[in-house]
C-alpha distance (Angstrom), angle and dihedral (degrees) to the residues before:
residue distance angle dihedral
M1 . . .
E2 3.78 . .
T3 3.81 119.1 .
V4 3.79 138.1 -162.0
W5 3.79 132.6 -164.2
L6 3.80 115.2 -115.0
V7 3.80 124.5 -151.7
V8 3.81 118.5 -151.6
R9 3.79 136.2 171.2
G10 3.77 116.8 -145.6
E11 3.77 113.7 -72.8
D12 3.81 94.9 -17.0
P13 3.80 109.9 130.7
G14 3.76 119.3 -113.3
A15 3.76 132.9 20.4
T16 3.79 136.6 -122.0
P17 3.82 114.3 -123.2
C18 3.80 119.0 -138.1
A19 3.80 132.0 -172.4
D20 3.81 94.9 -123.2
R21 3.81 144.1 -1.4
E22 3.81 94.3 -96.0
A23 3.81 92.7 55.0
A24 3.82 91.1 45.9
M25 3.79 92.5 51.5
R26 3.80 92.5 46.3
Y27 3.82 91.6 49.3
A28 3.82 92.1 51.0
T29 3.80 91.5 47.0
L30 3.80 93.0 50.8
K31 3.82 92.3 46.4
W32 3.83 90.8 51.2
I33 3.81 91.5 51.3
E34 3.82 90.7 45.7
D35 3.82 94.4 47.4
E36 3.79 100.7 39.3
Y37 3.78 103.0 29.0
N38 3.82 100.7 27.8
G39 3.79 87.4 -119.2
E40 3.81 89.9 -64.2
D41 3.78 135.3 99.7
A42 3.79 91.0 29.1
E43 3.81 87.1 150.9
A44 3.80 88.7 66.0
T45 3.77 92.2 60.8
S46 3.77 123.5 91.5
L47 3.79 100.7 -154.4
R48 3.78 124.6 177.1
W49 3.77 137.8 159.5
E50 3.79 118.1 -119.2
D51 3.77 104.3 -166.0
D52 3.81 100.8 -52.5
E53 3.82 98.6 -23.8
L54 3.82 125.8 93.7
M55 3.80 114.1 -128.4
D56 3.83 128.1 -168.2
D57 3.79 109.6 -158.2
S58 3.81 90.8 -173.2
Q59 3.82 87.9 72.9
P60 3.82 102.7 89.0
D61 3.80 101.0 -160.1
W62 3.79 101.6 41.9
P63 3.82 125.9 1.2
G64 3.82 94.9 -162.6
T65 3.80 112.4 107.5
G66 3.78 96.7 -170.3
W67 3.82 90.3 -123.3
A68 3.79 114.7 124.8
V69 3.79 139.4 162.4
F70 3.78 129.9 -147.4
K71 3.77 140.1 171.3
A72 3.80 118.6 -108.2
P73 3.79 134.8 177.5
V74 3.78 120.8 -109.2
I75 3.78 107.7 -122.7
T76 3.78 113.9 -139.0
T77 3.76 132.3 172.6
N78 3.80 89.3 -106.2
S79 3.81 91.9 54.4
L80 3.82 92.0 58.4
H81 3.77 115.6 90.0
R82 3.79 125.5 -165.8
């Protein structure tokens, strides 16, 4: 069965599908920089991935960004059994 990597942020509904883990992680990283730093001062961030969750160690109170990636199956008509 084919799979995709999904990108989610905390409790936000929905997910963004990506072709592979690297693309998913890059997308989440760029969205965090865009949302939290207005696309600027990215050098000031201290981003790292802990398993499949993006962490920002430059945030003093809580390093968790809420962004995460995970693998999910692609559902097709052929994969559904009656």
